[in-house]
C-alpha positions as CSV (number, residue, x, y, z in Angstrom):
1,M,-17.6,-34.8,31.3
2,G,-15.8,-38.0,30.4
3,I,-12.4,-38.3,28.9
4,L,-11.2,-40.8,26.3
5,R,-7.4,-41.0,25.9
6,R,-5.3,-43.3,23.9
7,S,-2.3,-44.3,26.0
8,S,0.8,-46.0,24.9
9,T,2.2,-46.7,28.3
10,S,1.0,-49.2,30.8
11,G,1.0,-46.8,33.8
12,G,-0.5,-43.5,34.6
13,V,-4.2,-44.3,35.0
14,P,-5.8,-41.4,36.8
15,K,-8.1,-42.0,39.8
16,G,-11.7,-42.7,38.6
17,H,-10.5,-44.2,35.3
18,C,-9.6,-47.6,33.9
19,A,-7.5,-48.8,31.0
20,V,-9.1,-50.9,28.3
21,Y,-7.5,-52.6,25.3
22,V,-9.5,-52.2,22.1
23,G,-9.0,-53.7,18.7
24,E,-9.6,-56.8,16.6
25,S,-6.0,-57.9,15.9
26,Q,-3.7,-55.1,17.2
27,K,-4.9,-53.8,20.5
28,K,-4.7,-50.1,21.5
29,R,-4.9,-49.0,25.1
30,F,-7.5,-46.4,26.1
31,V,-8.1,-44.8,29.4
32,V,-11.8,-44.2,30.1
33,P,-13.8,-43.0,33.1
34,V,-15.1,-45.9,35.3
35,S,-18.5,-44.4,35.0
36,Y,-18.7,-45.8,31.5
37,L,-18.9,-49.2,33.0
38,N,-22.4,-48.4,34.3
39,Q,-23.7,-47.3,30.9
40,P,-26.0,-49.8,29.2
41,S,-24.4,-49.3,25.7
42,F,-20.9,-50.0,27.2
43,Q,-22.2,-53.0,29.1
44,D,-23.7,-54.3,25.8
45,L,-20.3,-54.0,24.2
46,L,-18.6,-55.8,27.1
47,A,-21.3,-58.6,27.0
48,Q,-20.7,-59.1,23.3
49,A,-16.9,-59.3,23.9
50,E,-17.4,-61.7,26.7
51,E,-19.7,-64.0,24.7
52,E,-17.4,-64.1,21.7
53,F,-14.0,-64.1,23.4
54,G,-14.3,-64.4,27.1
55,F,-12.3,-62.3,29.6
56,D,-9.1,-64.4,29.8
57,H,-6.6,-62.2,27.8
58,P,-2.9,-62.0,27.9
59,M,-3.0,-58.2,27.9
60,G,-3.6,-58.3,31.7
61,G,-6.5,-55.9,31.5
62,L,-10.0,-55.4,30.2
63,T,-9.9,-56.3,26.5
64,I,-12.7,-55.4,24.1
65,H,-12.6,-57.1,20.7
66,C,-14.2,-54.6,18.3
67,K,-13.1,-52.1,15.7
68,E,-11.4,-49.1,17.2
69,D,-13.7,-46.6,15.4
70,V,-16.8,-48.4,16.9
71,F,-15.3,-48.0,20.4
72,I,-14.5,-44.3,19.8
73,D,-18.0,-43.7,18.4
74,L,-19.6,-45.3,21.5
75,T,-17.4,-43.4,24.0
76,S,-18.0,-40.1,22.1
77,R,-21.8,-40.6,22.6
78,L,-21.2,-41.4,26.3
79,R,-19.3,-38.2,26.8
80,R,-22.3,-36.2,25.6
81,L,-24.6,-37.8,28.3
């Protein structure tokens, strides 16, 4: 159903997807379905990131400060829904 892709370029986001930057110190770019934004577990992760870091980031996109493996685990569970 959903696709999670790590992307090294800044372009090429397919329709219905969005790019997010994930990581604690070094950020990696992932392309995820926008439908993930409606999932309560994804919204919880965004709320934690906003509370701790805000949303004003130099990356120019949605940045989630968490361990990469935590993000991958969450999106893996969302794909199975």
